[in-house]
N, C-alpha and C positions, 0 to 999 in steps of 0.2 A: 688134789689140790688144781682148786682155779679162784680166780677173786673177778669182782665186776663193777668198775665204777660208771658213774653215769659222767654226763660233759659236764654235769653241774654238782660235782664234789659225791652227791651221793652214794653209798656202800651198797651193793644189792648181792640178793641169794641168787650167785648163778644159777640153786637148781629148785625156782619158783619162777613162774611166766614173768614176763618184761615187756616184752613187742609184740602191738596188735596185730591181728591178722587182716589189716589194711595198712598194712605201713606198706610204703611200695618198695625199700627192700626188698623185704619176704615176697610179695605180689608181682616184681618186675626185674626184682635184681637193682633199683633204682637210687645207686649210691654208691662209695667210694670204698677206699679199705685201707689198710699198710697195717704189717708185721713186722713186732719190732722185735730182738735181740735183749733180753734184758741178762747182762753176765757181771755178776759181781759188783751186784748192786748197780749197774749203772745200766743207761736203754742205751745201746749204740747206735752214733749214726741219726738221733731223736729229730735235731732240726733237720736235716735233708730229709727224713720221712714225713713230717710235717709240711717240707718246700711240697715234694713230691704230691700227700694228700691236697693242700692248696691247688696244684696241678690241674688234676685229676678233676676235683670240684668245679674245676674253670670249664673243663673240657664239656664238664654235664652240666651248664651254668649252675647250679649251685650256687647257694651264697660259701661267701670266703669262710671256711674254718674259724673257728678259735684257737687261734693257736695257743696263748696264755692258760684257756681251758683247758686243751688238753694237756699242755705241761705238767699242770696242777692233779689231773687224771691221773698221769702217768707216771709222777713220786707218789701218787694216795698206790696204786698197785704196790710198784716198792715195796713201799714203808710196810704192806702188807702179806709179803711173802718169804717165805724163808728163806734168812741167809747165806748165799752159795750157794743156790742151786737156781739153774738156769730157767727162762720163762719163756714163751713165745708170747706178747702182749701184744694183741688184736685191736686195731683202732676202726670202728665202723661209724659210718658218715649216713644216715639214706638222706631222699627227701622228704622223708615224712608221710606223711598220713596221705590215701587216697580219699578218704573223706571231706577231710579238712586241710584246703591247698595250703590255710593260713598258717598252721601250726609250724612249730618248730621241728627243724631236721631231729632224727633222729641219731642219738652221741653214744660212743661207753667204750669202754676198754674192757678188754675181755682178759684175762689172763688165765696162761696153759700153762702145762709140763710142755716139755719137749719129747715127744713121744722114742720109744728106745727103736724104732724103725729107723727114724733120721739120727739117731745117735753111731746108729752100728751102719749107717749110709756112709756118713762120715768117715769112720776108722775103716771101712773094710771096699768102698769103693761102689760104685751100683753099675749097673746095665742097663742103655738108651737107644729108641730105636728113634729113627726119622718119617714122621709124620709130612704130610704136606698141609700148608695151612689156609691151603685156598685164596693167598692173595697175592699179588706182586708188590714187589720194593716201593714201586710211585703209589701206593691207596693210599696211603694216609694221608699224603698230597692231596690227594685229588681230590677224596671224598672224606673230610672231618667228622662228617656225622656219626662215622663208623668206629669212634673213639679207639681206633689204633692207637696203643701207648697210655692210656687209661686205666689204672687199677681200680680199675670196677668191682661191683659184687656179679657182676656176668658173668658168672665163669662157668658155665656148663661145659661149654666146648672143653676149657680147661681140665674138668674133670671126666670128660670123655676119652679124649687120647691120654689123657691115666690109667684106667681101667682097660684100653684096646691095647696100651703098652706092658699090662700086667697078661693080658690074653695073648700075647707074643711072647712071655717070658722074661720079661725088664721090666723094670723100678721105675724108668722115665722116661720122656720122650724130646726129640731136637725139632724143635716146628722146621720147616723149609718153605721158601716160595716155592712158587711154581718153574723157577726155572733155576733150581738145584740152589741158591744162596740160605745161609744160614740164620736161622731169625733167634728163636728164642727158645727157654722149656716152657710150659704151662704155670711155674713158679720160679720161673730160674735163667740168669744169664750164664749165656756160651763166653770159656775163656780159651784159647787155646794156647800154648807155649810150644814154643820152635824158635832155637835158635836164639836162647836169651833175651827173645821177646814173647812178650802177652799181646792176645790181638782178642779184641771185640767186638761182633757187629754194631755198626751205631743205629743212634734213639731215630734217624731220622727214617730208616723201612720201616717203620712201623711197630716196635718193640718199645716194651718200656726198660727206661734207664735205670742203672742199677746201681742200689745204694754200696751194697756187697760187692761188687765188682770195682768196684771207684773205688773203695777202701783199701783194696786186691791191690789195683794200678799205685798207689800210694806206695803203698809199701815197697814194693816189689820193684819201683822206682831208686826207693832209697835204696835196698838192697842189691842197686846197681844192673836193672835189670831195663830193659827199652819196654815201652808202652804203646800200644796203635789203636784208635776205633778204627775200622773199615770193613768193609763187607770180605764174606769169609761163604766158601764154598764146601763140598764135603768132603772134595777131595783134601781141602785144608786139615780139614779134623783127621784123615784117615794116613797124613804122610805125618798131620807133628808128633812132637815130642810126651807132648802129654795135651789132653781135652777134660775139661773143669765146667759142673754147672755152681755159680754162684748164686746164694739167697740170705738173706740176714738168720733164720734157722737152720739151713743146710750148710751157710759157713762155705768154705771149699770144699767139693766133692768130687773124688777123683772116679771119671768116667772109665771105667776097665773091660767094654765090651763093648759094640757100633754095630747093631744090626748084623746081631749075632759072630760079627767081629773080633776077636780080640785085640784090645789096643797092644803100642810097647809099653811093657813095663813101665809104670810113670809115678810110681811108690816112692821113691825116694824126690821125684822132682816134685809130688803134693807136699809131703813134707816140709819140705825149704817152703814151699809156700801158705803153705796153712800156718806155720811159722812165721813166716814175717807179715802175714795178715792179724797175727793174735798179736804181734808187737804193736798193733794201730794202738791197742784197749790193753795194757798195762792196770794191773790189777782186776 
């Protein structure tokens, strides 16, 4: 099941060609995107996703996305999706055509089913490996042209890291800086639970601010947890009560193995945090 809506509101067939071969998103990864979870007929954290889409586009010196047009496209996709079924809705916004610099950006919303692998990971947890990202925690401030913290279409490194994790017998990755500081996953944020407090690294070190992580923190605070945004190191993960990856489609996923080492059993803790997170989105 898939649904495709262009930003002008037109409905298209996702099984037929839609993107020009000279589109800069295809040729150079020159564009930005967001992935929104649609559950119960509602797009979770849509405003925050659109805020981040605008922020990423600004970092690439692209025109500000038309928020109302995106809202209409999302509504049209939801209207055409089977009721009661989750949808991963990708909002894609590229610079447009290499052959026509004055052309409008390419923009569309593509809805797809949530994969069985992600559903299984939510329920069972995952094994993760740590990989060095090749940056330091001050690089984002020194070199903004590297677009650290932008959700751009240039995901070659991220996907290479996921393949390396698979070669090592794991399902996902946590990137680290050269000094061992914890960064983020290729497609998720890192959250650590320890002694009644949730921790996540700060976006200032060159990582993407997490919409799901923020939703989890809001829910956890209402449930009596403390939350902190501060730097983490690998030893903080190994010593914690629980370690999780969060993203829109992944939701809150438990890490049970880190670099081949079994972590403390956090199934009960995961159930508590997952329930708190879901309470943010009744219905």
